[in-house]
C-alpha positions in Angstrom: 21.2 141.0 -88.2 22.3 144.6 -88.8 22.2 146.1 -92.3 25.4 146.4 -94.2 24.9 150.1 -94.8 23.3 153.1 -93.0 19.6 152.7 -93.2 18.0 155.6 -95.1 14.3 155.4 -96.1 11.4 153.0 -95.7 7.9 153.5 -97.0 6.5 150.3 -95.5 3.4 150.5 -93.3 4.0 147.2 -91.7 5.4 146.4 -88.3 8.7 144.7 -88.0 7.0 141.3 -87.6 5.0 141.8 -90.8 1.7 142.8 -89.1 -0.1 146.0 -90.2 1.2 149.0 -88.2 -1.3 151.2 -86.4 -2.9 154.0 -88.6 -5.3 156.8 -88.2 -6.9 157.3 -84.8 -5.2 154.2 -83.4 -1.8 155.7 -84.3 -2.8 159.1 -82.8 -3.9 157.5 -79.6 -0.7 155.5 -79.4 1.4 158.6 -79.9 -0.4 160.5 -77.2 0.1 157.6 -74.7 3.8 157.2 -75.6 4.3 160.9 -75.5 2.9 161.1 -72.0 5.2 158.3 -70.9 8.3 159.8 -72.6 7.4 163.2 -71.0 8.1 161.8 -67.5 11.9 162.1 -68.1 11.8 165.8 -69.3 9.4 166.7 -66.5 11.7 165.1 -64.0 14.7 166.9 -65.4 13.2 170.3 -66.0 10.5 171.0 -63.5 12.9 171.9 -60.7 15.2 174.1 -62.8 13.7 177.4 -61.6 14.3 176.2 -58.0 18.0 175.5 -58.4 19.2 178.8 -56.9 16.6 178.4 -54.1 17.8 174.9 -53.4 21.4 176.1 -53.2 20.4 178.7 -50.7 18.1 176.5 -48.6 20.5 173.6 -48.4 23.4 176.0 -47.9 25.5 174.7 -50.8 27.0 175.9 -54.1 25.4 176.2 -57.5 27.8 173.6 -58.8 26.8 171.1 -56.1 23.1 171.6 -56.9 23.8 171.1 -60.6 25.3 167.7 -59.7 21.8 166.6 -58.6 20.8 167.1 -62.2 23.8 165.0 -63.2 22.6 162.3 -60.8 19.2 162.3 -62.6 20.9 161.9 -66.0 23.0 159.1 -64.7 19.9 157.4 -63.3 18.2 157.7 -66.7 21.1 156.1 -68.4 21.6 153.3 -65.9 17.9 152.6 -65.7 17.7 152.1 -69.5 20.5 149.6 -69.5 18.6 147.6 -67.0 15.1 148.0 -68.3 15.9 147.5 -72.0 17.0 143.9 -71.9 14.3 143.2 -69.2 11.6 144.5 -71.5 12.9 142.3 -74.3 12.6 139.3 -72.0 9.3 139.8 -70.1 7.5 142.3 -72.3 7.0 146.1 -72.1 4.3 146.6 -69.6 5.7 145.1 -66.4 9.1 147.0 -66.4 7.2 150.2 -67.3 4.9 149.9 -64.3 7.6 148.9 -61.9 9.9 151.7 -63.0 7.2 154.3 -62.6 6.4 153.1 -59.1 10.1 153.5 -58.3 9.9 157.1 -59.6 7.0 157.8 -57.3 8.8 156.5 -54.2 11.9 158.4 -55.1 10.0 161.7 -55.7 8.6 161.4 -52.2 12.0 160.8 -50.7 13.4 163.8 -52.6 10.7 165.9 -51.0 12.1 165.2 -47.5 15.8 165.3 -48.4 17.8 167.0 -45.6 20.9 168.0 -47.7 22.2 168.1 -51.2 24.0 164.8 -51.0 20.8 162.9 -50.1 18.9 164.8 -52.7 21.4 163.8 -55.3 21.1 160.1 -54.4 17.3 160.2 -54.5 17.4 162.1 -57.8 19.5 159.2 -59.2 16.8 156.7 -58.3 14.2 159.1 -59.6 16.0 159.0 -63.0 16.2 155.2 -62.9 12.4 155.1 -62.5 11.8 157.6 -65.3 14.1 155.6 -67.6 11.6 152.8 -67.7 8.9 154.9 -69.3 11.4 156.4 -71.8 13.0 153.1 -73.0 9.7 151.2 -73.1 8.1 154.0 -75.2 11.0 153.9 -77.7 10.9 150.1 -77.8 7.2 150.1 -78.5 7.8 152.4 -81.5 10.4 149.9 -82.8 7.9 147.0 -82.1 5.3 148.6 -84.4 7.2 150.8 -86.9 10.4 150.8 -88.9 12.4 153.1 -91.2 10.8 156.4 -92.3 7.6 155.4 -90.4 9.6 155.2 -87.2 11.2 158.6 -87.8 7.8 160.1 -88.5 6.3 158.7 -85.3 9.3 159.9 -83.3 8.8 163.3 -84.8 5.2 163.3 -83.7 6.4 162.2 -80.3 8.7 165.2 -80.2 5.6 167.4 -80.5 3.9 165.6 -77.6 7.0 165.4 -75.5 7.9 169.0 -76.3 5.0 170.2 -74.2 6.8 168.9 -71.2 9.9 171.2 -71.2 7.7 174.1 -72.0 5.3 173.5 -69.1 7.9 172.0 -66.7 9.8 175.2 -65.7 6.5 177.2 -65.7 4.8 174.6 -63.5 7.8 174.5 -61.2 7.8 178.3 -60.9 4.1 178.2 -60.1 4.8 175.7 -57.3 7.5 178.0 -56.0 5.0 180.9 -55.8 2.8 178.9 -53.5 5.4 177.0 -51.5 9.0 175.8 -51.4 11.1 173.8 -53.9 10.0 170.6 -52.1 6.6 171.0 -53.5 8.0 170.3 -57.0 8.7 166.8 -56.0 5.2 166.3 -54.6 3.9 167.3 -58.0 6.3 164.8 -59.7 5.1 162.0 -57.4 1.4 162.8 -58.4 2.3 162.8 -62.1 3.9 159.4 -61.6 0.7 158.0 -60.2 -1.2 159.3 -63.2 1.3 157.6 -65.6 1.0 154.3 -63.7 -2.7 154.4 -64.4 -2.1 155.3 -68.1 0.3 152.3 -68.4 -2.1 149.9 -66.8 -5.3 150.9 -68.7 -4.2 152.5 -72.0 -1.1 150.7 -73.2 -1.4 147.1 -74.6 1.5 144.7 -74.7 3.4 145.1 -78.0 6.0 142.3 -77.7 4.3 138.9 -78.1 5.8 135.9 -76.3 7.3 134.4 -79.5 9.4 137.5 -80.1 10.8 137.8 -76.5 14.4 137.1 -75.8 16.0 135.3 -72.9 16.8 137.4 -69.8 19.9 135.4 -68.9 23.0 137.5 -68.4 25.2 135.9 -71.1 22.8 136.4 -74.0 22.1 140.0 -72.8 25.8 140.7 -72.8 26.2 139.1 -76.2 23.5 141.4 -77.5 25.2 144.4 -76.1 28.4 143.2 -77.6 26.8 142.9 -81.1 25.5 146.5 -80.7 28.9 147.9 -79.7 30.6 146.1 -82.6 28.2 147.6 -85.1 30.2 150.7 -86.2 27.2 152.5 -87.8 25.0 151.9 -84.7 27.7 153.3 -82.5 28.2 156.4 -84.6 24.4 157.0 -84.8 24.1 156.5 -81.0 27.0 158.9 -80.5 25.4 161.5 -82.8 22.1 161.2 -80.9 24.0 161.5 -77.6 25.9 164.5 -78.6 22.7 166.2 -79.8 21.2 165.4 -76.4 24.2 166.6 -74.5 23.9 170.0 -76.2 20.3 170.1 -75.0 21.4 169.1 -71.5 24.1 171.7 -71.4 21.3 174.3 -72.1 19.2 172.7 -69.4 22.0 172.6 -66.9 23.2 176.2 -67.3 20.1 178.2 -68.5 18.6 178.9 -65.1 21.8 180.4 -63.8 22.7 182.3 -67.1 19.2 183.7 -67.6 18.4 184.5 -63.9 21.8 185.4 -62.5 23.5 187.0 -65.5 20.6 188.5 -67.5 18.4 189.2 -64.4 15.2 187.3 -65.4 12.9 186.2 -62.6 11.5 182.7 -62.3 8.4 183.3 -64.4 10.4 185.1 -67.1 12.9 182.3 -67.1 10.1 179.8 -67.6 8.8 181.8 -70.6 12.2 182.0 -72.3 12.9 178.4 -71.6 9.6 177.5 -73.2 10.3 179.5 -76.3 13.5 177.4 -76.7 11.4 174.3 -76.4 9.0 175.6 -79.1 12.0 175.9 -81.5 12.8 172.2 -81.0 9.2 171.2 -81.5 8.8 173.3 -84.7 11.9 171.7 -86.1 10.8 168.2 -85.2 7.5 168.7 -87.0 9.0 170.2 -90.1 11.2 167.2 -90.1 8.2 165.1 -91.2 8.0 167.2 -94.4 11.7 167.0 -95.0 11.6 163.2 -94.8 9.7 163.2 -98.1 12.7 164.8 -99.8 15.8 163.8 -97.9 17.1 160.8 -96.1 17.2 160.9 -92.3 21.0 160.7 -92.3 21.2 163.7 -94.7 18.8 165.7 -92.5 21.0 165.0 -89.4 24.1 166.1 -91.3 22.6 169.4 -92.4 21.1 170.0 -89.0 24.5 169.5 -87.2 26.1 171.9 -89.7 23.5 174.6 -88.8 24.0 173.8 -85.1 27.8 174.4 -85.4 27.3 177.6 -87.3 24.8 179.1 -85.0 26.8 177.9 -82.0 29.9 179.7 -83.2 27.9 182.9 -83.5 26.6 182.3 -80.0 30.1 181.9 -78.6 31.2 185.2 -80.2 28.2 187.2 -79.1 28.2 185.9 -75.5 32.0 186.3 -75.1 31.9 189.9 -76.3 28.6 190.8 -74.6 27.2 191.9 -78.0 23.4 192.2 -78.2 22.6 191.6 -74.6 19.7 189.1 -74.0 18.6 189.3 -77.6 22.1 188.5 -78.8 22.0 185.4 -76.5 18.6 184.0 -77.3 18.4 184.4 -81.1 21.4 182.2 -82.0 20.6 179.9 -79.1 17.1 179.2 -80.5 18.5 178.5 -83.9 20.9 176.0 -82.4 18.1 174.4 -80.4 16.0 174.2 -83.6 18.8 172.4 -85.4 19.0 169.9 -82.5 15.2 169.4 -83.1 16.1 167.8 -86.4 18.7 165.5 -84.9 16.7 164.1 -82.0 14.1 162.1 -83.9 16.3 161.1 -86.9 19.5 159.8 -85.3 17.7 157.4 -82.8 15.3 156.2 -85.6 18.3 155.3 -87.8 20.1 153.6 -85.0 17.1 151.5 -83.9 16.2 150.5 -87.4 19.5 148.5 -87.5 18.5 146.1 -84.7 14.8 145.4 -84.7 15.4 141.9 -83.3 16.5 143.5 -80.0 14.6 146.7 -79.9 14.5 147.1 -76.1 18.2 146.4 -75.7 19.1 148.7 -78.6 16.9 151.4 -77.2 18.4 151.0 -73.8 22.0 151.3 -75.1 21.0 154.3 -77.2 19.2 156.0 -74.2 22.0 155.2 -71.8 24.6 156.7 -74.2 22.4 159.8 -74.6 21.9 160.4 -70.9 25.3 159.1 -69.8 27.1 161.5 -72.2 24.7 164.2 -71.2 25.5 163.6 -67.5 29.2 163.8 -68.3 29.1 167.0 -70.5 26.4 169.1 -68.8 28.5 169.8 -65.7 31.1 171.4 -67.9 28.9 174.5 -68.0 29.3 174.9 -64.2 33.0 174.0 -64.3 33.6 176.7 -67.0 31.8 179.4 -65.0 28.0 179.0 -65.4 27.9 181.9 -67.9 26.8 182.4 -71.5 30.2 181.6 -73.1 30.5 178.4 -71.0 27.1 177.2 -72.2 27.7 178.2 -75.8 31.1 176.5 -76.0 29.8 173.3 -74.4 26.7 173.1 -76.7 28.7 173.9 -79.9 31.5 171.5 -79.1 29.1 168.6 -78.9 27.4 169.5 -82.2 30.8 169.8 -83.9 32.0 166.3 -82.8 28.7 164.8 -83.9 29.0 166.4 -87.3 32.5 165.1 -87.7 31.5 161.5 -86.7 28.5 161.4 -89.0 30.3 163.0 -92.0 33.2 160.5 -91.7 30.7 157.5 -91.6 28.7 158.7 -94.6 32.0 159.2 -96.6 33.0 155.6 -95.6 29.6 154.3 -96.7 29.9 156.1 -100.0 33.3 154.7 -100.6 32.0 151.1 -100.0 29.1 151.7 -102.4 31.5 152.8 -105.2 34.1 150.1 -104.5 34.3 147.5 -107.3 33.0 144.0 -106.5 35.8 141.5 -105.7 
């Protein structure tokens, strides 16, 4: 049953089923394992970014068409979570995780031999479906074991582990390109999938006992999704999380073309600048743990979105006028990315805390909303011209809509709290 108001803080150290949540070294080991699993998605998305111009040349297609292969990956990540989430609630976490990672391995190999951009896009979609299993299961495991502020804290720590992936991914992709073609990137992704299958088999215990599992029949699954969609606060929080993610994906989609084609960076320089942006997100997510001792997660998200909109407006002006060159582009961009770093752990934790009885399904809908909206919004950067202003407008617009939605919901909750009892 969902709470009547937006969840704010929890100081409990117990898991949702009343058992003691992992602490100390056990919690650290769990965070490292879950971080490695979650990292598969960002690695799949980001590792081939330096190769996008090379792929366009090699497959004799346009930059917009190549960007659609990224959209296919995001769609796969969203679709896969809708499937894996309810399945993991019915059969446990480990089996869907292992099966999905194997699908990722096979798809990576097929991407390696893709003869044209259309085939590459199809295999990237299946690659995304496979990576979704790792991401949704990791989120569900967090909800299995933690709730409230503890869940937000663990997700912030996961952001630190997961943040290494977008830092290393473009650099690793650029290193592969120095020694071979863009197809080698997918060989590396296949090898990483093999490693993660071994991690899932040997290092992750089942966190959903049989007595807490739900039926996998279609009608109850649809009923669960219906209850989630009808929960106004869950929908708003999922939308806020998705808009924060869409701003990030707009950056991911357009950064290689803006930084390499417009500002003249080579593949290695692009990887460095991209990595600094990821550091901004990581730093914010870790400072978020400190802020949770003073502010509610909802208040942190609202302030972060305000900062994102403000810095985004500065970015729009500077890129549109050409003021400041590369520095004028990256400084407000990194502030915007840092603000998103506060949104990404808190909004999902708030949404998941409302439906602990169906953590896998809730995590699936949340993830599908994030990646589905990201898949819809990210191509706008290409449509608007693949330049700095296009990326700035797309990122800022998403943050602004998220701020409006959350502010309206918080005002509504406040009015309900102040209303006299009937």
